C-alpha positions in Angstrom: 71.5 22.1 -25.0 71.4 23.6 -21.6 72.8 22.2 -18.4 69.3 21.2 -17.4 69.3 18.8 -20.4 72.1 16.9 -18.8 70.8 16.8 -15.2 69.7 13.6 -13.5 67.7 12.9 -10.4 68.9 11.5 -7.1 67.0 8.3 -8.0 68.9 8.0 -11.3 72.2 8.5 -9.4 71.2 5.7 -6.9 70.4 3.4 -9.8 73.7 4.1 -11.5 75.5 3.3 -8.3 73.6 0.1 -7.8 74.3 -1.0 -11.3 78.0 -0.3 -10.9 80.7 0.9 -13.2 80.7 0.0 -16.9 81.4 1.3 -20.3 79.5 4.5 -19.7 79.7 4.9 -15.9 82.8 5.7 -13.9 83.1 6.2 -10.1 85.8 8.5 -8.7 86.4 9.1 -5.0 87.8 12.6 -5.7 89.0 14.9 -8.5 92.5 14.1 -9.7 94.2 15.0 -13.0 93.4 11.3 -14.0 89.7 12.3 -14.3 90.6 14.5 -17.3 91.5 11.3 -19.2 88.1 9.8 -18.3 86.2 12.9 -19.3 88.0 13.0 -22.7 87.4 9.2 -23.2 83.7 9.7 -22.6 83.7 12.6 -24.9 85.4 10.7 -27.7 83.0 7.8 -27.3 79.2 7.9 -26.9 79.4 9.9 -23.7 79.0 8.7 -20.1 78.5 9.6 -16.5 81.3 10.2 -14.1 80.3 10.3 -10.4 82.7 12.1 -8.1 82.6 11.1 -4.5 81.8 7.4 -5.1 84.3 4.6 -4.4 84.7 1.7 -6.8 82.6 -0.5 -4.5 79.7 2.0 -4.8 80.1 3.6 -1.4 79.2 7.3 -1.5 81.8 9.3 0.4 81.0 12.7 -1.2 83.2 15.3 -2.8 83.0 19.1 -2.2 82.2 20.9 -5.3 84.2 24.1 -4.9 84.3 27.0 -7.4 87.9 25.9 -8.2 86.8 22.4 -9.0 83.9 23.7 -11.2 86.4 25.9 -13.0 88.8 23.0 -13.7 86.1 20.8 -15.1 84.6 23.6 -17.2 88.0 24.5 -18.5 88.7 20.9 -19.5 85.5 20.5 -21.3 85.8 23.8 -23.0 89.3 23.1 -24.1 88.3 19.7 -25.4 85.3 21.0 -27.3 87.4 23.9 -28.8 90.0 21.4 -30.1 87.3 19.4 -31.8 85.7 22.3 -33.8 
């Protein structure tokens, strides 16, 4: 699968926020090491959507997606996938 296979539209994001958090949706205001646990939990289950820059009450505050942040997330997912094979 390619990254495009996992992309969602802004309307889908708005719907996820309106529906709130649940078993497969998690809101996080910003990246912290705790997010690693959530990503791994989703990966060990049936998957899920983690929305950075969204408060627990659904308020969108935004999160700057820097190259460093992308690298951290990619590293986490690669390391998890490597350990599973």
